[in-house]
C-alpha positions in Angstrom: 2.4 -10.0 -6.6 4.6 -9.6 -3.5 2.2 -7.4 -1.5 2.5 -7.7 2.3 1.1 -6.1 5.4 2.5 -2.6 6.0 3.5 -1.9 2.4 2.8 1.6 1.3 1.0 1.6 -2.1 -0.8 3.8 -4.5 -3.9 2.6 -6.4 -4.7 3.2 -10.1 -7.2 5.8 -8.9 -4.4 7.7 -7.1 -5.3 6.7 -3.5 -2.4 6.3 -1.2 -2.7 3.7 1.6 -1.0 1.1 3.8 -1.8 -2.6 3.3 -3.4 -4.0 6.4 -4.6 -7.3 5.0 -4.0 -9.4 1.8 -6.6 -12.0 0.7 -5.1 -13.5 -2.5 -7.8 -16.1 -2.7 -10.5 -13.4 -2.8 -8.4 -11.1 -5.0 -8.8 -8.4 -2.3 -6.5 -6.0 -0.5 -7.5 -3.9 2.6 -5.8 -0.5 2.8 -5.7 2.0 5.6 -6.2 5.4 4.0 -6.4 7.7 7.1 -4.4 7.2 10.2 -6.4 9.8 12.3 -9.8 8.0 11.8 -8.4 4.5 11.0 -10.4 4.6 7.7 -9.9 1.4 5.6 -11.0 0.5 2.1 -11.1 -2.8 0.3 -9.8 -3.0 -3.3 -9.1 -5.6 -5.9 -5.5 -6.7 -6.3 -5.5 -5.2 -9.8 -6.3 -1.8 -8.4 -2.8 -1.5 -6.9 -0.6 0.5 -9.3 2.7 0.2 -7.4 4.4 -0.2 -4.0 6.0 3.0 -2.8 9.6 2.9 -1.6 10.4 3.3 2.0 11.6 6.9 2.7 14.3 5.7 5.2 15.8 3.6 2.4 15.6 6.5 -0.1 17.3 9.0 2.2 20.2 6.6 2.9 20.8 6.1 -0.8 20.5 9.8 -1.6 23.6 10.8 0.3 27.0 10.4 -1.3 
C-alpha cells in the first residue's frame, strides 16, 4: 500500500525489481528488473509480495 519509486520488491512469482513508477488508479506498478539492459515490466499491484529491506539499514542494525 505504501509502494514508492526506488523501493526494492519481490513479486509473488519470485521476480526481483526496483519500482520505477506507481499507477494506483490503474492498479499497475512498473519494475526495472535488469540494470544492464534497463529492462522494465508492468505488473498488477497485487503481484507485489513484499518490499525488501535496504541493505544499508540492515548492516547498521546487525552490528552490536
